[in-house]
C-alpha positions in Angstrom: -14.9 19.3 -17.6 -11.7 21.1 -16.7 -9.3 19.2 -14.4 -6.5 20.5 -12.1 -4.0 17.7 -11.1 -2.2 18.2 -7.8 1.3 16.9 -7.0 3.3 17.9 -4.0 5.9 15.4 -2.9 8.0 12.7 -4.5 5.5 9.8 -3.8 2.9 11.9 -5.7 4.9 12.0 -8.9 4.7 8.3 -9.5 1.0 8.4 -9.0 0.3 11.4 -11.1 2.4 10.3 -14.1 0.1 7.5 -15.4 -2.9 9.8 -15.0 -1.2 12.4 -17.2 -0.4 9.7 -19.7 -4.0 8.6 -19.8 -5.3 12.1 -20.2 -2.9 12.7 -23.1 -4.0 9.4 -24.7 -7.7 10.4 -24.4 -7.1 13.9 -25.7 -5.2 12.6 -28.7 -8.4 11.0 -29.9 -10.1 14.4 -30.0 -12.2 13.8 -26.9 -10.7 16.7 -25.0 -10.6 17.0 -21.2 -8.6 20.2 -20.5 -6.2 19.9 -17.6 -3.4 21.6 -15.8 -0.8 20.4 -13.4 -0.1 22.1 -10.1 3.1 21.3 -8.3 2.7 22.7 -4.7 6.5 22.5 -4.1 5.9 20.7 -0.8 8.9 18.6 -1.6 12.0 20.3 -0.3 14.5 19.1 -2.9 13.8 20.8 -6.3 16.7 19.0 -8.0 15.3 15.6 -7.1 11.8 16.7 -8.1 13.1 17.7 -11.5 14.8 14.3 -11.9 11.5 12.5 -11.2 9.6 14.7 -13.6 12.2 14.1 -16.4 12.4 10.3 -15.8 8.6 9.8 -15.6 7.9 12.0 -18.6 5.8 14.4 -16.6 5.6 17.8 -18.3 6.7 21.0 -16.6 4.0 22.1 -14.1 1.7 24.7 -15.4 1.7 26.2 -11.9 4.4 25.9 -9.2 3.4 27.1 -5.8 6.9 26.7 -4.2 5.5 26.4 -0.6 8.6 24.6 0.7 9.1 22.7 4.0 7.5 23.8 7.2 5.5 22.4 10.1 2.3 20.5 9.2 0.1 23.4 10.1 2.1 26.1 8.4 2.7 24.0 5.3 -1.0 23.1 5.0 -2.2 26.6 5.5 0.3 28.0 3.0 -0.8 25.5 0.4 -4.4 26.4 1.0 -3.8 30.1 0.5 -1.9 29.6 -2.7 -4.2 27.0 -4.1 -7.3 29.1 -3.6 -5.8 31.7 -5.9 -5.2 29.0 -8.5 -8.8 27.9 -8.3 -10.1 31.4 -8.6 -8.1 31.9 -11.8 -8.4 28.5 -13.4 -12.0 27.7 -12.4 -11.7 23.9 -12.5 -14.7 21.6 -12.4 -12.6 18.9 -10.7 -9.3 18.6 -8.9 -7.4 15.3 -8.8 -5.4 14.7 -5.6 -3.3 11.6 -4.9 -2.0 9.9 -1.8 -1.9 11.3 1.7 0.6 14.2 1.9 -0.3 17.7 3.2 -0.9 18.9 -0.3 -3.6 16.3 -0.7 -5.8 17.5 2.2 -4.9 21.2 1.8 -6.1 21.3 -1.8 -9.1 19.2 -1.1 -10.3 21.5 1.6 -10.0 24.5 -0.7 -11.9 22.7 -3.4 -14.7 21.5 -1.1 -15.3 25.0 0.2 -15.4 26.4 -3.4 -17.8 23.8 -4.7 -15.2 22.1 -6.9 -15.5 18.3 -7.2 -12.6 16.3 -5.7 -11.2 13.0 -7.0 -9.0 11.2 -4.5 -6.7 8.6 -6.0 -5.6 5.9 -3.5 -8.7 6.5 -1.3 -9.7 4.2 1.5 -6.3 3.1 2.8 -6.3 2.9 6.6 -3.6 2.1 9.2 -6.0 3.0 12.0 -3.1 4.8 13.6 -4.0 8.5 14.2 -0.5 9.3 15.4 0.5 9.2 11.7 -0.1 12.6 10.0 -0.8 10.7 6.7 -3.7 8.9 8.4 -5.4 12.2 9.3 -4.9 13.4 5.7 -6.4 10.2 4.3 -9.5 10.2 6.5 -10.3 13.8 6.0 -9.7 13.8 2.2 -12.0 10.8 1.8 -14.7 12.4 3.8 -15.0 15.4 1.4 -14.2 13.7 -1.9 -16.7 13.1 -4.7 -14.8 10.4 -6.5 -12.9 7.9 -4.3 -10.6 5.8 -6.5 -9.4 2.7 -4.5 -6.4 0.4 -5.2 -7.6 -2.6 -3.3 -10.9 -4.2 -2.1 -10.2 -3.7 1.6 -10.1 0.1 0.9 -13.7 -0.2 -0.4 -14.7 -1.9 2.8 -13.0 0.8 4.9 -14.9 3.6 3.2 -18.3 1.8 3.4 -17.7 1.3 7.2 -17.2 5.0 7.5 -20.5 5.8 5.8 -19.2 6.9 2.4 -21.8 6.7 -0.3 -21.2 3.6 -2.3 -21.9 5.4 -5.5 -18.7 7.5 -4.9 -16.4 4.5 -4.5 -14.6 3.1 -7.6 -12.2 0.2 -7.4 -9.8 1.0 -10.2 -6.4 -0.6 -9.2 -3.1 0.9 -8.3 -1.6 3.8 -10.2 1.8 3.2 -8.5 1.9 -0.2 -10.3 1.0 1.5 -13.6 4.2 3.5 -13.3 6.3 0.5 -12.2 5.2 -1.7 -15.1 5.7 1.2 -17.5 9.3 1.9 -16.4 10.6 -1.4 -15.2 12.3 -2.3 -18.5 13.8 1.2 -18.8 15.2 0.9 -15.2 17.3 -2.0 -16.3 19.5 0.5 -18.2 20.5 2.0 -14.8 24.2 1.9 -13.9 23.6 2.3 -10.2 24.7 -1.2 -9.2 27.9 -0.8 -11.1 28.5 2.6 -9.5 27.9 1.1 -6.0 30.2 -1.9 -6.7 27.3 -4.4 -6.6 28.0 -5.6 -10.1 31.4 -7.0 -11.1 33.1 -6.7 -14.5 31.4 -9.9 -15.7 28.0 -8.6 -14.9 27.3 -10.8 -11.9 25.5 -9.2 -9.0 26.3 -9.4 -5.3 23.5 -10.1 -2.9 22.5 -7.0 -1.0 19.6 -5.6 1.1 18.0 -2.2 0.4 16.8 0.1 3.2 14.6 3.2 3.4 13.9 4.8 6.8 12.3 8.2 7.3 9.1 8.0 9.6 9.2 10.3 12.7 8.4 7.3 14.9 11.5 5.6 13.7 14.1 8.3 13.2 13.0 11.1 15.6 12.9 8.7 18.6 16.5 8.0 19.5 15.7 4.7 21.3 13.8 3.3 18.3 16.4 4.5 15.9 19.2 2.9 17.8 17.2 -0.4 18.2 16.6 -0.6 14.5 20.1 0.3 13.4 21.5 -2.2 15.8 19.4 -5.0 14.3 20.2 -3.9 10.8 23.9 -3.9 11.5 23.5 -7.6 12.2 21.9 -8.0 8.8 24.8 -6.1 7.3 27.2 -8.7 8.7 25.7 -11.1 6.2 25.3 -8.8 3.2 25.7 -5.1 2.5 22.7 -2.9 3.2 22.3 0.0 0.8 20.6 3.0 2.4 19.6 6.0 0.3 19.3 8.5 3.2 16.3 10.7 3.4 17.3 14.3 4.4 15.3 14.2 7.7 17.0 10.9 8.6 20.5 12.3 7.8 19.6 15.2 10.1 18.7 12.9 12.9 21.8 10.7 12.4 23.9 13.9 13.1 21.6 15.1 15.9 21.9 11.8 17.7 25.6 11.4 17.0 25.1 8.1 15.3 27.4 8.4 12.3 29.7 5.7 13.5 27.0 3.1 12.8 27.0 3.9 9.1 29.4 3.5 6.1 29.3 6.8 4.1 31.6 5.4 1.5 30.1 5.4 -2.0 33.3 4.6 -3.9 32.9 1.3 -5.7 36.7 0.7 -5.5 36.5 0.5 -1.7 35.2 -2.5 0.2 31.4 -2.3 0.7 30.3 -3.5 4.1 27.9 -2.5 6.8 25.0 -0.1 6.3 26.1 1.9 3.2 24.7 5.4 3.1 24.1 7.0 -0.4 22.4 10.1 -1.5 18.6 10.0 -2.4 18.2 8.2 -5.7 16.2 8.9 -8.9 13.1 6.7 -9.5 14.8 4.6 -12.2 17.9 3.9 -10.1 15.9 3.0 -7.0 13.6 0.8 -9.1 16.7 -1.0 -10.4 17.9 -1.6 -6.9 14.5 -2.8 -5.7 14.3 -5.3 -8.6 17.7 -6.9 -7.8 17.7 -6.7 -4.0 17.7 -9.9 -2.0 15.4 -8.2 0.5 14.1 -4.8 1.4 13.6 -3.0 4.7 11.3 0.0 4.6 8.9 2.2 6.6 7.4 3.6 3.3 3.9 2.7 2.1 4.5 2.5 -1.7 7.5 0.3 -1.4 5.4 -2.4 0.2 3.2 -2.4 -3.0 6.1 -2.3 -5.4 7.9 -5.2 -3.8 4.7 -7.2 -4.0 4.7 -6.8 -7.8 8.5 -7.4 -8.1 8.3 -10.5 -5.9 11.1 -9.2 -3.6 10.8 -10.0 0.1 9.8 -6.9 2.1 10.2 -6.3 5.9 8.2 -3.3 7.0 9.7 -1.4 10.0 6.3 -0.3 11.3 3.7 -1.7 13.7 0.9 -1.3 11.2 0.2 -0.8 7.5 -2.5 0.9 5.5 -1.7 -1.6 2.8 -2.6 -5.0 4.3 -3.1 -6.6 0.9 0.8 -6.6 0.7 0.8 -9.0 3.6 -2.2 -11.2 2.7 -1.3 -11.5 -0.9 2.2 -9.9 -1.3 5.7 -10.3 0.0 5.5 -8.1 3.0 5.6 -8.7 6.7 5.5 -6.2 9.7 8.5 -6.2 12.0 8.1 -2.9 13.8 11.2 -2.1 15.7 11.4 -5.7 17.1 15.0 -7.0 16.7 13.9 -10.6 17.0 11.4 -10.3 14.2 14.0 -8.6 12.0 16.5 -11.4 12.7 14.0 -14.1 12.1 12.5 -12.7 8.9 16.0 -12.0 7.5 17.1 -15.6 8.3 13.9 -16.9 6.6 14.6 -14.9 3.4 18.3 -15.9 3.2 17.3 -19.6 3.7 14.9 -19.2 0.8 11.8 -20.0 2.9 10.0 -16.7 2.4 6.3 -16.8 1.4 5.2 -16.8 -2.2 3.0 -13.9 -3.4 0.2 -13.3 -6.0 -0.7 -10.2 -7.8 -3.6 -8.3 -6.2 -6.7 -7.8 -8.3 -6.5 -5.0 -10.9 -2.8 -4.3 -10.3 -2.4 -4.6 -14.0 -1.1 -1.3 -15.2 -4.5 0.1 -16.3 -5.7 1.9 -13.2 -5.1 5.4 -14.6 -7.1 4.5 -17.8 -10.0 3.4 -15.6 -9.9 6.7 -13.6 -10.0 8.8 -16.8 -12.8 6.8 -18.3 -14.9 7.5 -15.2 -14.1 11.2 -15.3 -14.8 11.3 -19.0 -18.2 9.6 -18.5 -19.1 12.2 -15.9 -17.9 15.0 -18.2 -20.1 13.6 -21.0 -23.1 13.4 -18.6 -23.6 9.8 -19.5 -24.2 6.8 -17.2 -21.0 5.7 -15.6 -19.5 2.7 -17.4 -18.5 1.0 -14.1 -22.1 0.2 -13.2 -22.2 1.0 -9.6 -18.6 0.6 -8.6 -17.9 -2.4 -10.8 -14.6 -2.6 -12.7 -13.9 -1.8 -16.3 
């Protein structure tokens, strides 16, 4: 078996890192699975991509497609054209795609048409909101994949309801959590809190909230954006809100003439108040902030999972989630753009009455090892060790 691993955007890097680690571990035993890493270059910020690769110990990509930013259609088509050439040269038996970005579906469609097996990591997640581009990517990728590696049991149920062959579904756990558990201790060396003035000279931390916001439904719609920021400014009257600003969000702040609502000061010697905008952060700096935050507001998917493991209260600024386990077992609740829910949930957290959480099944740091064991079993043409979708 020869494998091509595909990464395209920052969320992919955290998911691909433990798979590379597991492949290296296997190959060090002499049981070789040849592999190559393809970076599609879907992510627009090459500097930040390099930081993530360096921090997560991901080797330089063997192949870098450099597709860049574009509309969904143009970007997907460009990736398909470039990736087909890769497959013709490399002749992989299997490609491994992660998550739900355009690179995921683009490379999967190429592989399916070329008779190359597809392994989808993080399969089966469903928001049931087809207005989300990611939902389209998830559903289509799952429909053509040969190995569907799921992170939670409700994902298995979703796939079976859609008629996916049970023998293709493997509940392995969450590779994002593999990465978090691997790097959590290292993240404590981060100086980001001191740089932002959140840690005083005696090492004591100030309470603060952390915010991420980038979804089109939140930042491309001026009414929704203003409603959210107005509610979050009330939160910022109680404790500073640290906001690493996504480039698309910064663009919309300028387009909507909303700069007056934010504090763009990042000098720790000045008074920190309001919604404090900072540049996008590295993985280790952001993990450090997540670990020490009093609460987190987000419209991201992965952060809902990470806060569940960290035990940090999470308020998701969306009407739905493809990760309901973070609500039923984790620290997460949905607020959408409802100011009353944002106010109530914030008050509950600050009073210390937020719900307790438990660790979802198989979020134990070993998901990538399970994935590689399954692929290894297939390569050796032996019966799968998971015994009809059981866990190992």
